[in-house]
Backbone as CSV, one residue per row, in Angstrom:
resi,resn,N_x,N_y,N_z,CA_x,CA_y,CA_z,C_x,C_y,C_z
1,MET,10.097,-46.122,-15.235,10.785,-46.341,-16.499,10.807,-47.807,-16.890
2,ASN,10.333,-48.681,-16.058,10.358,-50.102,-16.360,9.400,-50.392,-17.485
3,GLY,9.861,-51.044,-18.564,9.043,-51.273,-19.735,8.491,-52.670,-19.778
4,SER,7.350,-52.849,-20.460,6.747,-54.169,-20.602,7.243,-54.892,-21.830
5,SER,7.916,-54.206,-22.730,8.483,-54.830,-23.920,9.931,-54.403,-24.036
6,PRO,10.754,-55.165,-24.777,12.186,-54.859,-24.839,12.458,-53.469,-25.397
7,THR,13.455,-52.823,-24.830,13.865,-51.517,-25.317,14.623,-51.670,-26.628
8,PRO,14.650,-50.634,-27.469,15.530,-50.678,-28.632,16.975,-50.868,-28.207
9,SER,17.780,-51.353,-29.132,19.181,-51.608,-28.844,19.863,-50.321,-28.407
10,PRO,20.667,-50.359,-27.326,21.174,-49.125,-26.726,22.343,-48.502,-27.479
11,THR,22.522,-47.210,-27.253,23.749,-46.527,-27.636,24.907,-47.103,-26.815
12,LEU,26.008,-47.440,-27.471,27.207,-47.926,-26.786,28.278,-46.841,-26.871
13,ALA,28.600,-46.253,-25.730,29.529,-45.126,-25.677,30.902,-45.584,-25.195
14,PHE,31.934,-44.803,-25.540,33.265,-44.945,-24.972,33.521,-43.761,-24.033
15,THR,34.510,-43.924,-23.167,34.859,-42.854,-22.237,35.962,-41.963,-22.806
16,ALA,35.950,-40.723,-22.350,37.045,-39.790,-22.617,37.113,-38.850,-21.422
17,ALA,38.281,-38.254,-21.219,38.463,-37.359,-20.073,39.373,-36.207,-20.458
18,ALA,39.203,-35.098,-19.741,40.051,-33.936,-19.989,41.522,-34.257,-19.782
19,SER,41.817,-35.245,-18.930,43.204,-35.612,-18.653,43.796,-36.573,-19.676
20,ASP,42.988,-37.062,-20.621,43.486,-38.020,-21.612,44.489,-37.359,-22.555
21,PRO,45.490,-38.121,-23.001,46.382,-37.579,-24.028,45.644,-37.400,-25.345
22,ALA,46.201,-36.560,-26.198,45.553,-36.267,-27.481,45.342,-37.523,-28.303
23,SER,46.254,-38.479,-28.199,46.128,-39.711,-28.987,44.874,-40.491,-28.609
24,ARG,44.554,-40.515,-27.298,43.351,-41.236,-26.882,42.090,-40.486,-27.307
25,LEU,42.079,-39.176,-27.131,40.927,-38.402,-27.564,40.689,-38.578,-29.056
26,HIS,41.763,-38.727,-29.815,41.629,-38.898,-31.259,40.959,-40.225,-31.590
27,TRP,41.429,-41.329,-30.998,40.807,-42.605,-31.366,39.387,-42.711,-30.855
28,VAL,39.091,-42.110,-29.713,37.702,-42.104,-29.250,36.830,-41.350,-30.248
29,GLY,37.301,-40.189,-30.690,36.537,-39.422,-31.666,36.337,-40.157,-32.975
30,GLU,37.322,-40.940,-33.378,37.235,-41.673,-34.636,36.349,-42.909,-34.534
31,LEU,36.405,-43.614,-33.416,35.799,-44.948,-33.339,34.559,-45.044,-32.471
32,ALA,34.309,-44.048,-31.635,33.140,-44.121,-30.747,31.872,-43.731,-31.490
33,ALA,30.765,-44.379,-31.127,29.455,-43.925,-31.578,28.945,-42.815,-30.676
34,ALA,29.411,-42.827,-29.425,29.013,-41.830,-28.435,30.120,-41.764,-27.390
35,VAL,30.097,-40.696,-26.593,31.195,-40.436,-25.665,30.639,-40.040,-24.301
36,GLU,31.226,-40.598,-23.244,30.963,-40.108,-21.894,32.224,-39.401,-21.423
37,PHE,32.110,-38.096,-21.195,33.282,-37.255,-20.976,33.392,-36.827,-19.519
38,SER,34.606,-36.969,-18.970,34.902,-36.544,-17.600,35.663,-35.224,-17.641
39,PRO,35.052,-34.121,-17.201,35.722,-32.817,-17.255,36.795,-32.684,-16.182
40,ASP,37.582,-31.634,-16.307,38.512,-31.209,-15.269,37.841,-30.075,-14.508
41,PRO,37.521,-30.270,-13.222,36.789,-29.224,-12.500,37.571,-27.930,-12.351
42,ASN,38.891,-27.997,-12.538,39.717,-26.793,-12.425,39.863,-26.044,-13.742
43,HIS,39.354,-26.628,-14.825,39.483,-25.991,-16.136,38.185,-26.143,-16.915
44,LEU,37.072,-25.820,-16.268,35.783,-25.937,-16.940,35.629,-24.924,-18.069
45,ASP,36.469,-23.898,-18.066,36.449,-22.939,-19.164,36.867,-23.581,-20.483
46,ARG,37.511,-24.763,-20.413,37.953,-25.463,-21.626,36.990,-26.573,-22.041
47,LEU,35.874,-26.725,-21.326,34.992,-27.851,-21.619,34.437,-27.782,-23.039
48,ALA,33.928,-26.641,-23.440,33.374,-26.525,-24.793,34.432,-26.844,-25.843
49,GLU,35.624,-26.327,-25.636,36.725,-26.567,-26.570,37.003,-28.061,-26.739
50,MET,36.862,-28.841,-25.650,37.164,-30.263,-25.704,35.989,-31.086,-26.238
51,ILE,34.772,-30.589,-26.076,33.589,-31.321,-26.500,33.245,-31.076,-27.966
52,LEU,33.477,-29.876,-28.455,33.049,-29.524,-29.799,33.604,-30.449,-30.889
53,PRO,34.855,-30.937,-30.795,35.299,-31.874,-31.828,34.453,-33.140,-31.896
54,PHE,33.982,-33.655,-30.752,33.106,-34.827,-30.771,31.767,-34.492,-31.419
55,LEU,31.212,-33.340,-31.079,29.930,-32.944,-31.659,30.067,-32.707,-33.165
56,ALA,31.212,-32.185,-33.580,31.440,-31.956,-35.005,31.479,-33.267,-35.780
57,GLN,31.834,-34.356,-35.083,31.848,-35.682,-35.705,30.520,-36.418,-35.491
58,SER,29.492,-35.682,-35.100,28.148,-36.240,-34.868,28.148,-37.320,-33.794
59,ARG,28.936,-37.110,-32.757,28.941,-38.032,-31.621,28.020,-37.491,-30.521
60,PHE,27.221,-38.382,-29.948,26.491,-38.027,-28.740,27.502,-37.898,-27.601
61,VAL,27.283,-36.958,-26.674,28.181,-36.783,-25.536,27.359,-36.620,-24.261
62,ARG,27.698,-37.411,-23.247,27.205,-37.213,-21.888,28.400,-36.935,-20.982
63,PHE,28.131,-36.685,-19.692,29.183,-36.221,-18.802,29.253,-37.068,-17.525
64,HIS,30.448,-37.066,-16.919,30.754,-37.959,-15.796,31.745,-37.227,-14.892
65,THR,31.311,-36.832,-13.698,32.191,-36.063,-12.805,32.954,-37.021,-11.884
66,ARG,34.076,-37.483,-12.344,34.939,-38.338,-11.517,35.835,-37.428,-10.674
67,TYR,35.206,-36.705,-9.747,35.878,-35.674,-8.963,36.282,-36.258,-7.604
68,PHE,37.386,-36.972,-7.588,37.840,-37.610,-6.351,38.083,-36.578,-5.240
69,GLU,38.503,-35.383,-5.627,38.842,-34.362,-4.642,37.633,-33.551,-4.189
70,HIS,36.455,-33.811,-4.772,35.272,-33.012,-4.464,34.143,-33.930,-3.979
71,GLU,34.179,-34.263,-2.700,33.167,-35.140,-2.101,31.944,-34.327,-1.684
72,LEU,30.801,-34.617,-2.317,29.585,-33.863,-2.050,29.107,-33.981,-0.605
73,GLY,29.437,-35.087,0.037,28.979,-35.284,1.411,30.072,-35.137,2.449
74,HIS,31.127,-34.408,2.134,32.270,-34.326,3.043,31.839,-33.863,4.435
75,ALA,32.419,-34.513,5.457,32.073,-34.181,6.841,32.481,-32.762,7.227
76,ASP,33.477,-32.227,6.548,33.861,-30.835,6.757,32.929,-29.962,5.918
77,PRO,32.095,-29.150,6.529,31.116,-28.385,5.751,31.736,-27.426,4.745
78,VAL,32.928,-26.917,5.048,33.597,-26.032,4.091,33.961,-26.807,2.831
79,LEU,34.531,-28.002,3.007,34.905,-28.822,1.853,33.676,-29.329,1.107
80,ALA,32.600,-29.616,1.834,31.364,-30.033,1.178,30.804,-28.913,0.309
81,ASP,30.863,-27.676,0.825,30.385,-26.534,0.038,31.236,-26.333,-1.215
82,LEU,32.550,-26.502,-1.077,33.435,-26.366,-2.240,33.143,-27.455,-3.273
83,ALA,32.856,-28.659,-2.798,32.531,-29.763,-3.709,31.232,-29.483,-4.450
84,LEU,30.235,-29.011,-3.722,28.972,-28.688,-4.379,29.173,-27.613,-5.428
85,GLU,29.944,-26.594,-5.099,30.164,-25.516,-6.059,30.869,-26.021,-7.312
86,ALA,31.825,-26.950,-7.153,32.499,-27.516,-8.325,31.505,-28.253,-9.218
87,HIS,30.576,-28.972,-8.613,29.566,-29.687,-9.395,28.568,-28.722,-10.036
88,LEU,28.176,-27.674,-9.316,27.260,-26.687,-9.890,27.898,-25.977,-11.076
89,ARG,29.183,-25.634,-10.951,29.892,-25.009,-12.078,29.914,-25.943,-13.283
90,THR,30.058,-27.240,-13.018,30.074,-28.211,-14.106,28.750,-28.222,-14.847
91,LEU,27.649,-28.208,-14.109,26.341,-28.161,-14.759,26.221,-26.928,-15.648
92,ARG,26.651,-25.793,-15.136,26.531,-24.560,-15.922,27.426,-24.618,-17.165
93,ALA,28.597,-25.248,-17.035,29.497,-25.360,-18.190,28.956,-26.321,-19.233
94,MET,28.115,-27.275,-18.822,27.550,-28.268,-19.740,26.470,-27.702,-20.645
95,VAL,25.842,-26.634,-20.243,24.660,-26.140,-20.955,24.989,-25.920,-22.437
96,GLY,24.189,-26.527,-23.300,24.380,-26.382,-24.737,25.382,-27.331,-25.343
97,LEU,25.990,-28.185,-24.516,27.000,-29.120,-25.020,26.481,-30.557,-24.921
98,GLY,26.142,-31.160,-26.031,25.806,-32.571,-26.043,24.541,-32.903,-25.276
99,GLU,24.509,-34.107,-24.695,23.355,-34.596,-23.952,23.309,-33.941,-22.566
100,PRO,22.160,-33.496,-22.113,22.060,-32.853,-20.798,21.942,-33.882,-19.674
101,VAL,22.985,-34.688,-19.520,22.995,-35.773,-18.528,24.386,-35.851,-17.900
102,VAL,24.434,-35.929,-16.560,25.717,-36.068,-15.866,25.582,-37.112,-14.772
103,THR,26.637,-37.906,-14.591,26.702,-38.907,-13.523,27.632,-38.411,-12.427
104,VAL,27.152,-38.481,-11.160,27.929,-38.019,-10.008,28.065,-39.161,-8.999
105,HIS,28.839,-38.916,-7.929,29.182,-39.973,-6.985,29.256,-39.441,-5.556
106,THR,29.268,-40.373,-4.623,29.754,-40.118,-3.272,30.584,-41.322,-2.852
107,GLY,31.719,-41.054,-2.207,32.584,-42.139,-1.753,33.688,-42.521,-2.703
108,LEU,33.964,-41.701,-3.718,35.053,-42.026,-4.646,36.392,-42.136,-3.928
109,ASP,36.619,-41.261,-2.971,37.855,-41.307,-2.179,37.497,-41.792,-0.774
110,PRO,37.761,-43.079,-0.477,37.336,-43.624,0.822,38.047,-42.995,2.012
111,SER,39.102,-42.229,1.767,39.795,-41.583,2.883,39.070,-40.324,3.363
112,GLN,38.102,-39.849,2.594,37.387,-38.636,2.967,36.141,-39.007,3.778
113,PRO,35.988,-38.444,4.982,34.811,-38.764,5.803,33.554,-38.143,5.203
114,VAL,32.464,-38.909,5.250,31.220,-38.482,4.621,30.090,-38.471,5.650
115,HIS,29.290,-37.410,5.633,28.051,-37.352,6.399,26.895,-37.562,5.418
116,GLU,26.095,-38.579,5.662,25.005,-38.893,4.744,24.054,-37.715,4.572
117,SER,23.698,-37.045,5.658,22.741,-35.940,5.546,23.303,-34.799,4.700
118,THR,24.608,-34.531,4.832,25.236,-33.492,4.005,25.202,-33.894,2.544
119,PHE,25.529,-35.166,2.285,25.499,-35.634,0.903,24.108,-35.492,0.306
120,MET,23.087,-35.930,1.025,21.735,-35.874,0.481,21.285,-34.434,0.255
121,ASP,21.622,-33.534,1.172,21.272,-32.125,0.976,21.935,-31.567,-0.276
122,ASN,23.227,-31.869,-0.447,23.946,-31.328,-1.595,23.507,-31.975,-2.900
123,LEU,23.220,-33.273,-2.860,22.720,-33.921,-4.077,21.363,-33.342,-4.467
124,ALA,20.498,-33.113,-3.491,19.192,-32.526,-3.792,19.350,-31.140,-4.419
125,ARG,20.291,-30.348,-3.906,20.527,-29.019,-4.479,21.080,-29.126,-5.896
126,LEU,21.937,-30.106,-6.120,22.496,-30.312,-7.457,21.399,-30.742,-8.429
127,VAL,20.547,-31.659,-8.004,19.442,-32.112,-8.854,18.510,-30.949,-9.187
128,ALA,18.202,-30.124,-8.185,17.305,-28.987,-8.412,17.903,-27.995,-9.400
129,HIS,19.208,-27.725,-9.266,19.854,-26.806,-10.202,19.893,-27.422,-11.600
130,GLY,20.133,-28.742,-11.654,20.095,-29.420,-12.941,18.728,-29.290,-13.600
131,LYS,17.683,-29.445,-12.813,16.333,-29.316,-13.359,16.114,-27.919,-13.926
132,ASP,16.594,-26.909,-13.235,16.463,-25.540,-13.730,17.169,-25.355,-15.068
133,LEU,18.265,-26.088,-15.262,19.062,-25.964,-16.489,18.663,-26.983,-17.555
134,GLY,17.705,-27.876,-17.233,17.329,-28.923,-18.177,18.303,-30.079,-18.205
135,ILE,19.011,-30.323,-17.094,20.041,-31.368,-17.024,19.614,-32.442,-16.030
136,VAL,19.754,-33.700,-16.431,19.462,-34.833,-15.555,20.723,-35.194,-14.774
137,VAL,20.600,-35.318,-13.463,21.700,-35.723,-12.592,21.471,-37.176,-12.167
138,CYS,22.458,-38.025,-12.415,22.381,-39.448,-12.089,23.407,-39.776,-11.005
139,LEU,23.033,-40.643,-10.091,23.924,-41.110,-9.034,24.417,-42.506,-9.376
140,GLU,25.733,-42.717,-9.255,26.336,-44.013,-9.599,26.608,-44.853,-8.355
141,ASN,26.357,-46.150,-8.453,26.767,-47.091,-7.405,28.260,-47.358,-7.506
142,LEU,28.922,-47.573,-6.366,30.354,-47.880,-6.340,30.581,-49.332,-5.909
143,ARG,31.827,-49.771,-5.942,32.162,-51.160,-5.585,32.299,-51.335,-4.084
144,CYS,32.742,-50.295,-3.387,33.000,-50.386,-1.952,32.305,-49.245,-1.222
145,GLY,32.124,-49.424,0.073,31.565,-48.370,0.902,30.051,-48.295,0.811
146,PRO,29.453,-47.288,1.446,27.990,-47.159,1.462,27.352,-47.107,0.082
147,SER,28.072,-46.553,-0.911,27.518,-46.467,-2.267,27.483,-47.811,-2.977
148,SER,28.068,-48.833,-2.380,28.006,-50.167,-2.984,26.740,-50.912,-2.594
149,GLU,26.050,-50.413,-1.577,24.804,-51.040,-1.131,23.654,-50.525,-1.988
150,PRO,23.026,-51.391,-2.767,22.009,-50.914,-3.706,20.839,-50.204,-3.041
151,ALA,20.450,-50.655,-1.841,19.332,-50.001,-1.157,19.666,-48.560,-0.815
152,ASN,20.937,-48.291,-0.460,21.351,-46.913,-0.179,21.226,-46.043,-1.427
153,VAL,21.737,-46.547,-2.536,21.718,-45.772,-3.775,20.287,-45.427,-4.169
154,LEU,19.393,-46.413,-4.097,18.003,-46.152,-4.457,17.363,-45.146,-3.505
155,ARG,17.618,-45.297,-2.213,17.029,-44.385,-1.233,17.507,-42.951,-1.469
156,TRP,18.815,-42.789,-1.677,19.354,-41.450,-1.915,18.760,-40.840,-3.184
157,ALA,18.647,-41.661,-4.231,18.107,-41.154,-5.494,16.642,-40.766,-5.345
158,GLU,15.863,-41.601,-4.700,14.442,-41.303,-4.539,14.216,-40.046,-3.712
159,ARG,14.998,-39.876,-2.662,14.766,-38.747,-1.760,15.275,-37.421,-2.319
160,THR,16.207,-37.479,-3.254,16.768,-36.242,-3.812,16.266,-35.938,-5.212
161,GLY,15.590,-36.895,-5.848,15.130,-36.705,-7.206,16.152,-37.078,-8.266
162,ALA,17.276,-37.674,-7.870,18.295,-38.081,-8.840,17.850,-39.328,-9.598
163,MET,18.372,-39.495,-10.796,18.260,-40.758,-11.512,19.484,-41.608,-11.152
164,ILE,19.611,-42.790,-11.755,20.673,-43.717,-11.354,21.475,-44.172,-12.571
165,THR,22.783,-44.212,-12.396,23.693,-44.873,-13.332,24.157,-46.167,-12.678
166,LEU,23.848,-47.283,-13.300,24.272,-48.589,-12.796,25.635,-48.933,-13.365
167,ASP,26.645,-49.038,-12.503,27.958,-49.517,-12.908,27.987,-51.025,-12.671
168,VAL,28.002,-51.782,-13.765,27.903,-53.243,-13.680,29.121,-53.830,-12.983
169,GLY,30.315,-53.325,-13.307,31.525,-53.839,-12.658,31.508,-53.598,-11.165
170,HIS,31.026,-52.433,-10.763,30.905,-52.155,-9.327,29.889,-53.077,-8.675
171,ALA,28.780,-53.313,-9.349,27.769,-54.214,-8.792,28.328,-55.624,-8.633
172,LEU,29.018,-56.119,-9.650,29.582,-57.470,-9.591,30.597,-57.611,-8.462
173,GLY,31.363,-56.536,-8.213,32.404,-56.593,-7.195,31.968,-56.162,-5.818
174,SER,30.726,-55.771,-5.659,30.251,-55.286,-4.366,30.115,-56.430,-3.372
175,GLU,30.168,-56.084,-2.108,29.976,-57.098,-1.062,28.595,-57.731,-1.167
176,ALA,27.606,-56.933,-1.547,26.251,-57.455,-1.676,26.168,-58.573,-2.707
177,ALA,26.908,-58.436,-3.807,26.907,-59.483,-4.840,27.826,-60.634,-4.458
178,ARG,28.996,-60.315,-3.911,29.964,-61.376,-3.610,29.482,-62.326,-2.525
179,ASP,28.691,-61.816,-1.576,28.215,-62.726,-0.529,26.904,-63.422,-0.912
180,GLY,26.432,-63.166,-2.134,25.288,-63.894,-2.663,23.929,-63.342,-2.291
181,ARG,23.873,-62.274,-1.493,22.556,-61.796,-1.069,21.917,-60.861,-2.084
182,PHE,22.703,-60.335,-3.045,22.136,-59.406,-4.011,22.922,-59.496,-5.320
183,PRO,22.647,-60.491,-6.168,23.353,-60.623,-7.451,23.186,-59.376,-8.309
184,ALA,24.116,-59.194,-9.226,24.123,-57.979,-10.042,22.821,-57.786,-10.810
185,GLU,22.181,-58.884,-11.258,20.924,-58.748,-11.995,19.850,-58.077,-11.147
186,ARG,19.903,-58.275,-9.834,18.899,-57.675,-8.960,19.096,-56.173,-8.821
187,PHE,20.330,-55.691,-9.050,20.536,-54.247,-9.091,19.639,-53.639,-10.179
188,VAL,19.555,-54.325,-11.320,18.717,-53.827,-12.416,17.261,-53.778,-11.970
189,ASP,16.788,-54.848,-11.347,15.401,-54.868,-10.870,15.122,-53.715,-9.919
190,LEU,16.050,-53.502,-8.982,15.849,-52.471,-7.960,15.879,-51.071,-8.556
191,PHE,16.801,-50.841,-9.487,17.010,-49.505,-10.044,16.124,-49.202,-11.247
192,ALA,15.398,-50.188,-11.762,14.780,-50.088,-13.091,13.995,-48.799,-13.311
193,ASP,13.200,-48.381,-12.341,12.346,-47.216,-12.543,13.112,-45.902,-12.601
194,ARG,14.370,-45.909,-12.147,15.172,-44.684,-12.176,16.423,-44.849,-13.043
195,LEU,16.528,-45.971,-13.742,17.771,-46.281,-14.457,17.887,-45.445,-15.724
196,PHE,18.927,-44.629,-15.776,19.115,-43.681,-16.879,20.370,-43.980,-17.683
197,GLU,21.253,-44.784,-17.112,22.528,-45.046,-17.775,23.163,-46.291,-17.162
198,VAL,24.021,-46.954,-17.958,24.758,-48.135,-17.500,26.226,-47.951,-17.849
199,HIS,27.113,-48.340,-16.919,28.533,-48.497,-17.225,28.801,-49.993,-17.278
200,ILE,29.309,-50.470,-18.394,29.445,-51.911,-18.575,30.851,-52.278,-19.030
201,TYR,31.407,-53.299,-18.394,32.724,-53.854,-18.702,32.796,-55.164,-17.927
202,GLY,33.933,-55.858,-17.996,33.987,-57.194,-17.407,33.940,-57.217,-15.895
203,ARG,34.866,-56.512,-15.281,34.934,-56.498,-13.822,35.901,-55.392,-13.406
204,GLU,35.839,-55.048,-12.111,36.771,-54.088,-11.547,37.466,-54.721,-10.348
205,ASP,38.777,-54.500,-10.251,39.523,-54.869,-9.050,40.483,-53.738,-8.727
206,ASP,41.413,-53.978,-7.844,42.325,-52.912,-7.430,43.253,-52.465,-8.555
207,GLN,43.348,-53.253,-9.615,44.163,-52.880,-10.770,43.367,-52.098,-11.816
208,GLY,42.065,-51.969,-11.611,41.267,-51.194,-12.547,40.163,-51.996,-13.205
209,HIS,39.743,-51.530,-14.380,38.649,-52.155,-15.122,39.194,-53.152,-16.134
210,HIS,38.484,-54.245,-16.302,38.896,-55.297,-17.223,37.795,-55.540,-18.251
211,PRO,38.165,-55.948,-19.462,37.167,-56.139,-20.511,36.309,-57.379,-20.273
212,ILE,35.188,-57.447,-20.969,34.396,-58.673,-20.995,35.111,-59.679,-21.892
213,GLU,35.368,-60.854,-21.380,36.022,-61.902,-22.166,35.056,-63.002,-22.576
214,ASP,34.013,-63.197,-21.778,33.004,-64.211,-22.065,31.645,-63.571,-21.836
215,ILE,30.842,-63.489,-22.878,29.555,-62.816,-22.771,28.511,-63.655,-22.045
216,VAL,28.709,-64.939,-21.959,27.670,-65.832,-21.432,27.222,-65.441,-20.018
217,PRO,28.156,-65.185,-19.062,27.696,-64.821,-17.721,26.929,-63.505,-17.670
218,PHE,27.068,-62.677,-18.696,26.399,-61.380,-18.714,25.008,-61.444,-19.336
219,ARG,24.653,-62.580,-19.922,23.374,-62.646,-20.637,22.158,-62.390,-19.754
220,PRO,22.084,-62.949,-18.537,20.913,-62.630,-17.704,20.804,-61.146,-17.383
221,LEU,21.945,-60.504,-17.127,21.932,-59.080,-16.822,21.536,-58.266,-18.053
222,ILE,22.068,-58.630,-19.210,21.712,-57.917,-20.443,20.226,-58.055,-20.723
223,ALA,19.693,-59.250,-20.527,18.256,-59.452,-20.750,17.424,-58.547,-19.866
224,LYS,17.831,-58.399,-18.611,17.095,-57.514,-17.706,17.238,-56.050,-18.118
225,LEU,18.447,-55.653,-18.514,18.648,-54.271,-18.944,17.760,-53.938,-20.137
226,LEU,17.590,-54.879,-21.040,16.796,-54.635,-22.236,15.299,-54.573,-21.944
227,GLN,14.907,-54.918,-20.730,13.513,-54.756,-20.334,13.259,-53.395,-19.684
228,THR,14.312,-52.607,-19.507,14.162,-51.257,-18.978,14.159,-50.262,-20.133
229,GLU,13.972,-48.998,-19.808,14.013,-47.946,-20.825,15.383,-47.288,-20.924
230,CYS,16.388,-47.865,-20.296,17.732,-47.301,-20.332,18.379,-47.601,-21.678
231,VAL,18.712,-46.565,-22.433,19.238,-46.764,-23.779,20.655,-46.208,-23.947
232,TRP,21.373,-46.043,-22.846,22.765,-45.548,-22.940,23.650,-46.444,-22.090
233,TRP,24.569,-47.157,-22.732,25.515,-48.024,-22.042,26.926,-47.535,-22.357
234,THR,27.684,-47.157,-21.340,29.066,-46.704,-21.518,30.015,-47.868,-21.263
235,ILE,30.853,-48.168,-22.226,31.891,-49.192,-22.083,33.086,-48.506,-21.428
236,GLU,33.249,-48.746,-20.141,34.189,-47.955,-19.343,35.552,-48.637,-19.302
237,LEU,36.250,-48.580,-20.449,37.562,-49.214,-20.592,38.505,-48.226,-21.276
238,GLN,39.736,-48.134,-20.781,40.679,-47.157,-21.294,41.372,-47.599,-22.581
239,ARG,41.821,-48.830,-22.616,42.631,-49.288,-23.757,41.747,-49.545,-24.967
240,PRO,42.144,-49.044,-26.139,41.284,-49.190,-27.323,40.977,-50.634,-27.675
241,GLU,41.966,-51.517,-27.541,41.697,-52.916,-27.897,40.673,-53.545,-26.966
242,HIS,40.692,-53.134,-25.690,39.710,-53.655,-24.743,38.319,-53.094,-25.031
243,ALA,38.251,-51.785,-25.267,36.949,-51.163,-25.537,36.333,-51.713,-26.815
244,LEU,37.134,-51.846,-27.866,36.614,-52.334,-29.141,36.186,-53.799,-29.060
245,ALA,36.980,-54.619,-28.357,36.631,-56.038,-28.240,35.357,-56.221,-27.426
246,THR,35.223,-55.461,-26.342,34.010,-55.567,-25.523,32.801,-55.067,-26.299
247,ARG,32.968,-53.979,-27.045,31.840,-53.505,-27.852,31.433,-54.545,-28.895
248,ALA,32.410,-55.202,-29.514,32.076,-56.217,-30.505,31.266,-57.354,-29.888
249,LEU,31.657,-57.783,-28.672,30.894,-58.835,-27.991,29.467,-58.368,-27.699
250,LEU,29.328,-57.143,-27.221,27.998,-56.636,-26.901,27.146,-56.474,-28.158
251,LEU,27.731,-55.969,-29.234,26.975,-55.812,-30.471,26.512,-57.154,-31.010
252,ASP,27.385,-58.150,-30.968,26.993,-59.488,-31.425,25.834,-60.015,-30.595
253,GLU,25.917,-59.808,-29.273,24.851,-60.280,-28.398,23.552,-59.517,-28.666
254,LEU,23.641,-58.216,-28.811,22.445,-57.420,-29.056,21.817,-57.753,-30.402
255,ASP,22.645,-58.052,-31.402,22.107,-58.426,-32.704,21.273,-59.698,-32.615
256,GLN,21.603,-60.559,-31.649,20.878,-61.815,-31.499,19.599,-61.666,-30.689
257,VAL,19.575,-60.714,-29.752,18.442,-60.662,-28.826,17.491,-59.501,-29.070
258,VAL,17.908,-58.467,-29.832,17.027,-57.338,-30.107,16.367,-57.557,-31.459
259,PRO,15.026,-57.647,-31.497,14.352,-57.872,-32.779,14.645,-56.755,-33.758
260,PRO,14.699,-57.078,-35.080,14.962,-56.030,-36.077,13.993,-54.864,-35.986
261,SER,12.745,-55.124,-35.559,11.763,-54.051,-35.460,12.123,-53.029,-34.398
262,HIS,13.051,-53.402,-33.500,13.453,-52.480,-32.432,14.699,-51.688,-32.795
263,LEU,15.233,-51.906,-33.999,16.366,-51.112,-34.447,15.865,-49.834,-35.098
264,SER,16.653,-48.796,-34.977,16.276,-47.545,-35.621,16.495,-47.653,-37.117
265,HIS,15.994,-46.657,-37.853,16.176,-46.633,-39.295,17.648,-46.687,-39.664
266,CYS,18.482,-45.972,-38.904,19.920,-45.951,-39.197,20.522,-47.332,-39.050
267,GLU,20.043,-48.117,-38.070,20.632,-49.419,-37.820,20.160,-50.455,-38.826
268,ALA,18.948,-50.259,-39.369,18.396,-51.246,-40.276,19.099,-51.225,-41.621
269,GLU,19.765,-50.117,-41.936,20.479,-50.005,-43.193,21.955,-50.310,-42.993
270,PRO,22.653,-50.789,-44.041,24.102,-51.015,-43.915,24.804,-49.727,-43.535
271,TYR,25.804,-49.862,-42.666,26.532,-48.686,-42.191,27.998,-49.049,-42.157
272,SER,28.830,-48.190,-42.718,30.228,-48.561,-42.923,31.077,-48.440,-41.674
273,ALA,30.621,-47.662,-40.705,31.422,-47.495,-39.493,30.755,-48.231,-38.341
274,PHE,30.506,-47.548,-37.220,29.912,-48.175,-36.049,28.565,-47.522,-35.792
275,PRO,27.443,-48.258,-35.862,26.127,-47.641,-35.702,25.899,-47.155,-34.284
276,ILE,25.162,-46.059,-34.171,24.675,-45.613,-32.872,23.431,-46.418,-32.566
277,ARG,23.470,-47.188,-31.483,22.345,-48.066,-31.168,21.456,-47.373,-30.153
278,SER,20.487,-46.630,-30.645,19.588,-45.872,-29.782,18.261,-45.688,-30.478
279,ARG,17.199,-45.588,-29.699,15.891,-45.403,-30.297,15.796,-44.091,-31.046
280,SER,16.705,-43.136,-30.782,16.652,-41.848,-31.476,17.933,-41.595,-32.241
281,ALA,18.521,-42.644,-32.805,19.816,-42.510,-33.457,19.791,-41.521,-34.610
282,ALA,18.628,-41.319,-35.223,18.569,-40.458,-36.392,18.332,-38.990,-36.043
283,LEU,18.287,-38.672,-34.756,17.881,-37.326,-34.372,19.013,-36.319,-34.426
284,GLY,20.267,-36.766,-34.476,21.371,-35.824,-34.498,22.075,-35.767,-33.166
285,PRO,23.268,-35.140,-33.118,24.134,-35.245,-31.950,23.715,-34.450,-30.737
286,ARG,22.780,-33.505,-30.857,22.502,-32.644,-29.710,21.087,-32.856,-29.168
287,ARG,20.479,-33.981,-29.522,19.160,-34.293,-29.003,19.282,-35.383,-27.951
288,PRO,18.456,-35.341,-26.904,18.517,-36.396,-25.898,18.100,-37.724,-26.471
289,CYS,18.664,-38.822,-25.890,18.359,-40.160,-26.403,16.925,-40.560,-26.118
290,PHE,16.280,-39.927,-25.182,14.852,-40.134,-24.960,14.341,-38.985,-24.100
291,PRO,13.034,-38.783,-24.027,12.517,-37.608,-23.293,13.025,-37.561,-21.859
292,LEU,13.320,-36.387,-21.386,13.818,-36.195,-20.034,12.632,-35.867,-19.137
293,ASN,12.269,-36.812,-18.282,11.107,-36.641,-17.411,11.576,-36.400,-15.976
294,PHE,11.352,-35.231,-15.455,11.754,-34.896,-14.091,10.611,-35.246,-13.134
């Protein structure tokens, strides 16, 4: 997926979750160009009901299984099987709703013991089922634990057929970046051929995610991202003022570095709200942002 010329300006999505209050879902629906939605694994029967309002507003939607209680690689085989089944049910519930792309994890709950071989077996089964359904499964890097090591993430993705979601805040806060042996920009280089999505915000610590306050330190990373074919960036911030301010900084930066010829027809014309920045922005809400190559 590594490109020789800059990619078109990416879609900038906001997050939403089944657990969000109605007020948050409302402002996301009003102000987002696209949405990354985290379902409730215990109420997947309500997924369509929660997604359809976004689709009715012509919002692109992708999915994000932040299932802390469902560790795909759990050392207890019974719990690992239950986790896999929760993820498989999620794929089946996604069919026909928005973009056929989901981001999954291992190590979200560090208190749960993980067997690498179990995780890889279950991820491979999830990827295979996704392929049968026309859904791309992406693996996300984390800030701590084995998933924070970029070489692990790439190895797991290559061996199971998964694509990769690069979480920039996790990369910046990882031990690999903090000790200087693997700066965040190198995560992009390593993941480039499998990079399908980005989560972008200022930083993550034990208090949560923080907005970008100064775009300058992010410029080298943004430049590298724009050399890949990844055209979906999720601004992973809960508070509307943080999400909107970070999006404004990113849009200003992208307006300066993405040539006008790389903007879609929709972006080249004046738009009264917030443009969808994607190479296929004019295709409508239920088309993938680019061809899905398994």
